[in-house]
KERO-375397 format. One record per residue (C-alpha): residue number from 0; x, y, z. Coordinates in Angstrom, 2 decimals. Each point is the difference from the previous one (the first is absolute). Example, Ala and Ser with C-alpha at 12.3 -4.5 7.8 and 13.67 -1.06 7.14 Angstrom:
<nodes>
<node num="0" X="12.30" Y="-4.50" Z="7.80"/>
<node num="1" X="1.37" Y="3.44" Z="-0.66"/>
</nodes>
This chain:
<nodes>
<node num="0" X="2.94" Y="-17.80" Z="-3.38"/>
<node num="1" X="1.04" Y="3.15" Z="1.84"/>
<node num="2" X="-0.22" Y="-1.82" Z="3.32"/>
<node num="3" X="2.52" Y="-2.49" Z="-1.37"/>
<node num="4" X="2.24" Y="2.85" Z="-1.18"/>
<node num="5" X="-0.15" Y="1.66" Z="3.42"/>
<node num="6" X="0.76" Y="-3.31" Z="1.72"/>
<node num="7" X="2.89" Y="-0.61" Z="-2.42"/>
<node num="8" X="1.34" Y="3.50" Z="0.69"/>
<node num="9" X="-0.12" Y="-0.58" Z="3.74"/>
<node num="10" X="1.78" Y="-3.35" Z="-0.31"/>
<node num="11" X="2.60" Y="1.23" Z="-2.50"/>
<node num="12" X="1.10" Y="2.85" Z="2.22"/>
<node num="13" X="-0.57" Y="-1.79" Z="3.30"/>
<node num="14" X="-2.60" Y="2.56" Z="1.08"/>
<node num="15" X="-2.29" Y="-0.76" Z="2.90"/>
<node num="16" X="-3.68" Y="0.32" Z="-0.91"/>
<node num="17" X="-1.78" Y="2.62" Z="2.09"/>
<node num="18" X="-3.69" Y="0.59" Z="0.42"/>
<node num="19" X="-1.21" Y="2.91" Z="-2.15"/>
<node num="20" X="-1.68" Y="1.53" Z="3.07"/>
<node num="21" X="3.43" Y="0.39" Z="1.65"/>
<node num="22" X="1.03" Y="2.72" Z="-2.45"/>
<node num="23" X="-0.69" Y="3.69" Z="0.44"/>
<node num="24" X="-2.41" Y="1.62" Z="-2.46"/>
<node num="25" X="2.86" Y="1.88" Z="-1.66"/>
<node num="26" X="1.98" Y="-3.21" Z="-0.53"/>
<node num="27" X="-3.11" Y="-1.58" Z="-1.50"/>
<node num="28" X="-0.36" Y="3.06" Z="-2.25"/>
<node num="29" X="3.65" Y="-0.31" Z="-1.04"/>
<node num="30" X="-0.62" Y="-3.57" Z="-1.17"/>
<node num="31" X="-3.45" Y="0.81" Z="-1.37"/>
<node num="32" X="1.39" Y="2.79" Z="-2.16"/>
<node num="33" X="2.37" Y="-2.44" Z="-1.70"/>
<node num="34" X="-2.64" Y="-2.72" Z="-0.38"/>
<node num="35" X="-2.57" Y="2.41" Z="-1.47"/>
<node num="36" X="2.54" Y="1.46" Z="-2.42"/>
<node num="37" X="1.00" Y="-3.51" Z="-1.10"/>
<node num="38" X="-3.66" Y="-0.84" Z="-0.65"/>
<node num="39" X="-0.47" Y="3.16" Z="-2.07"/>
<node num="40" X="3.23" Y="-0.48" Z="-1.95"/>
<node num="41" X="-0.87" Y="-3.64" Z="-0.66"/>
<node num="42" X="-3.39" Y="1.00" Z="-1.39"/>
<node num="43" X="1.50" Y="2.69" Z="-2.20"/>
<node num="44" X="2.81" Y="-2.10" Z="-1.47"/>
<node num="45" X="-2.42" Y="-2.86" Z="-0.66"/>
<node num="46" X="-1.50" Y="2.21" Z="-2.71"/>
<node num="47" X="3.21" Y="-0.39" Z="-2.02"/>
<node num="48" X="3.14" Y="1.92" Z="-0.75"/>
<node num="49" X="-0.36" Y="3.75" Z="0.26"/>
<node num="50" X="2.49" Y="2.78" Z="0.58"/>
<node num="51" X="1.11" Y="0.00" Z="3.63"/>
<node num="52" X="-0.83" Y="3.70" Z="0.41"/>
<node num="53" X="-3.64" Y="-0.75" Z="-0.96"/>
<node num="54" X="-0.09" Y="-2.96" Z="2.40"/>
<node num="55" X="1.39" Y="2.20" Z="2.75"/>
<node num="56" X="-2.54" Y="2.76" Z="-0.70"/>
<node num="57" X="-2.90" Y="-2.46" Z="0.17"/>
<node num="58" X="1.38" Y="-1.67" Z="3.13"/>
<node num="59" X="0.55" Y="3.32" Z="1.73"/>
<node num="60" X="-3.58" Y="1.07" Z="-0.67"/>
<node num="61" X="-1.22" Y="-3.10" Z="1.88"/>
<node num="62" X="2.50" Y="-0.18" Z="2.86"/>
<node num="63" X="0.03" Y="3.67" Z="0.98"/>
<node num="64" X="-1.47" Y="0.84" Z="3.40"/>
<node num="65" X="-3.09" Y="1.69" Z="-1.45"/>
<node num="66" X="-0.94" Y="-3.07" Z="-2.04"/>
<node num="67" X="0.60" Y="-2.35" Z="2.93"/>
<node num="68" X="-2.10" Y="2.25" Z="2.26"/>
<node num="69" X="-2.85" Y="-0.06" Z="-2.51"/>
<node num="70" X="0.28" Y="-3.77" Z="-0.40"/>
<node num="71" X="-0.17" Y="-0.74" Z="3.73"/>
<node num="72" X="-2.97" Y="2.35" Z="0.41"/>
<node num="73" X="-1.80" Y="-1.99" Z="-2.70"/>
<node num="74" X="0.97" Y="-3.26" Z="1.72"/>
<node num="75" X="-0.91" Y="0.83" Z="3.60"/>
<node num="76" X="-3.49" Y="-1.57" Z="-0.21"/>
<node num="77" X="1.58" Y="-3.28" Z="-1.16"/>
<node num="78" X="2.50" Y="-0.32" Z="2.85"/>
<node num="79" X="-0.63" Y="-2.46" Z="2.77"/>
<node num="80" X="0.46" Y="1.11" Z="3.60"/>
<node num="81" X="3.64" Y="-1.09" Z="0.27"/>
<node num="82" X="0.91" Y="1.64" Z="-3.31"/>
<node num="83" X="-1.69" Y="3.24" Z="1.03"/>
<node num="84" X="1.95" Y="0.04" Z="3.27"/>
<node num="85" X="3.29" Y="-0.54" Z="-1.87"/>
<node num="86" X="-0.89" Y="2.79" Z="-2.44"/>
<node num="87" X="-0.89" Y="2.38" Z="2.86"/>
<node num="88" X="3.21" Y="-0.76" Z="1.87"/>
<node num="89" X="1.95" Y="0.89" Z="-3.14"/>
<node num="90" X="-2.05" Y="3.09" Z="-0.72"/>
<node num="91" X="0.35" Y="1.23" Z="3.59"/>
<node num="92" X="3.74" Y="-0.68" Z="0.25"/>
<node num="93" X="2.46" Y="2.88" Z="0.10"/>
<node num="94" X="2.23" Y="-0.19" Z="-3.05"/>
<node num="95" X="3.22" Y="2.00" Z="0.14"/>
<node num="96" X="-0.21" Y="0.96" Z="-3.66"/>
<node num="97" X="-2.68" Y="1.12" Z="-2.41"/>
<node num="98" X="-0.49" Y="-0.50" Z="-3.73"/>
<node num="99" X="1.11" Y="2.98" Z="-2.05"/>
<node num="100" X="-3.19" Y="0.32" Z="-1.99"/>
<node num="101" X="-2.70" Y="-1.08" Z="2.45"/>
<node num="102" X="-2.07" Y="1.51" Z="2.75"/>
<node num="103" X="0.58" Y="-1.27" Z="3.52"/>
<node num="104" X="-3.46" Y="-1.60" Z="-0.09"/>
<node num="105" X="0.75" Y="-1.89" Z="-3.23"/>
<node num="106" X="3.39" Y="-1.02" Z="1.33"/>
<node num="107" X="-1.54" Y="-1.43" Z="3.19"/>
<node num="108" X="-2.68" Y="-1.90" Z="-1.93"/>
<node num="109" X="2.66" Y="-1.34" Z="-2.38"/>
<node num="110" X="2.09" Y="-1.11" Z="2.99"/>
<node num="111" X="-3.05" Y="-1.83" Z="1.34"/>
<node num="112" X="-0.52" Y="-1.68" Z="-3.39"/>
<node num="113" X="3.65" Y="-1.03" Z="-0.21"/>
<node num="114" X="-0.13" Y="-1.30" Z="3.60"/>
<node num="115" X="-2.95" Y="-2.20" Z="-0.93"/>
<node num="116" X="1.71" Y="-1.36" Z="-3.12"/>
<node num="117" X="3.22" Y="-0.62" Z="1.96"/>
<node num="118" X="-1.92" Y="-1.77" Z="2.75"/>
<node num="119" X="-1.87" Y="-2.24" Z="-2.44"/>
<node num="120" X="3.26" Y="-0.89" Z="-1.77"/>
<node num="121" X="1.87" Y="-0.81" Z="3.21"/>
<node num="122" X="-3.01" Y="-1.91" Z="1.35"/>
<node num="123" X="-0.03" Y="-2.26" Z="-3.10"/>
<node num="124" X="-3.29" Y="1.51" Z="-1.15"/>
<node num="125" X="1.31" Y="1.09" Z="-3.37"/>
<node num="126" X="-3.11" Y="-1.20" Z="-1.79"/>
<node num="127" X="-2.05" Y="2.41" Z="2.12"/>
<node num="128" X="2.47" Y="2.80" Z="-0.72"/>
<node num="129" X="-0.40" Y="-0.64" Z="-3.72"/>
<node num="130" X="-3.78" Y="-0.11" Z="0.35"/>
<node num="131" X="-0.04" Y="3.38" Z="1.72"/>
<node num="132" X="2.45" Y="1.57" Z="-2.45"/>
<node num="133" X="-2.03" Y="-1.25" Z="-2.95"/>
<node num="134" X="-3.27" Y="1.28" Z="1.47"/>
<node num="135" X="1.58" Y="3.31" Z="0.97"/>
<node num="136" X="1.58" Y="0.51" Z="-3.43"/>
<node num="137" X="-3.26" Y="-0.88" Z="-1.75"/>
<node num="138" X="-1.91" Y="2.56" Z="2.05"/>
<node num="139" X="2.71" Y="2.65" Z="-0.21"/>
<node num="140" X="0.49" Y="-0.25" Z="-3.75"/>
<node num="141" X="-3.76" Y="0.00" Z="-0.52"/>
<node num="142" X="-0.21" Y="3.35" Z="1.84"/>
<node num="143" X="3.22" Y="1.65" Z="-1.15"/>
<node num="144" X="1.14" Y="1.03" Z="-3.46"/>
<node num="145" X="3.73" Y="-0.48" Z="0.47"/>
<node num="146" X="0.71" Y="-1.44" Z="-3.43"/>
<node num="147" X="1.21" Y="-3.36" Z="1.28"/>
<node num="148" X="-1.67" Y="-3.09" Z="-1.40"/>
<node num="149" X="1.41" Y="-2.87" Z="1.98"/>
<node num="150" X="-2.25" Y="-2.81" Z="-1.19"/>
<node num="151" X="0.18" Y="0.43" Z="-3.77"/>
</nodes>
């Protein structure tokens, strides 16, 4: 379905489709950040109406750089060669900003994670992106006591 949405978006705005590999790691991270946040917000709102401040608190706990860094570290053994290369390119890129509440190491790992998610989205591999996010969240929430129950 998302492939159809992306194709519809490209056609509606007369945007030329580019290969995901053509984008810099930071551009992939820019897109991946939005895609990952949309996945998290979609999961959270699917649980029903709740106060927006509680939704935002739960979302923030899962999209912050530290959480993303932990998730990608848990996922590294599951990545294929191409995915690992995309992650490393993102992690090793030189961002011009840094998250307010994250170490540089966490920020770089999070950038690598976002680059991978952005790449998978732009490469029409959204099913794989969802698979990795689901696996990463399962492992992360199993190991962390952050008070967020996303699958209730």
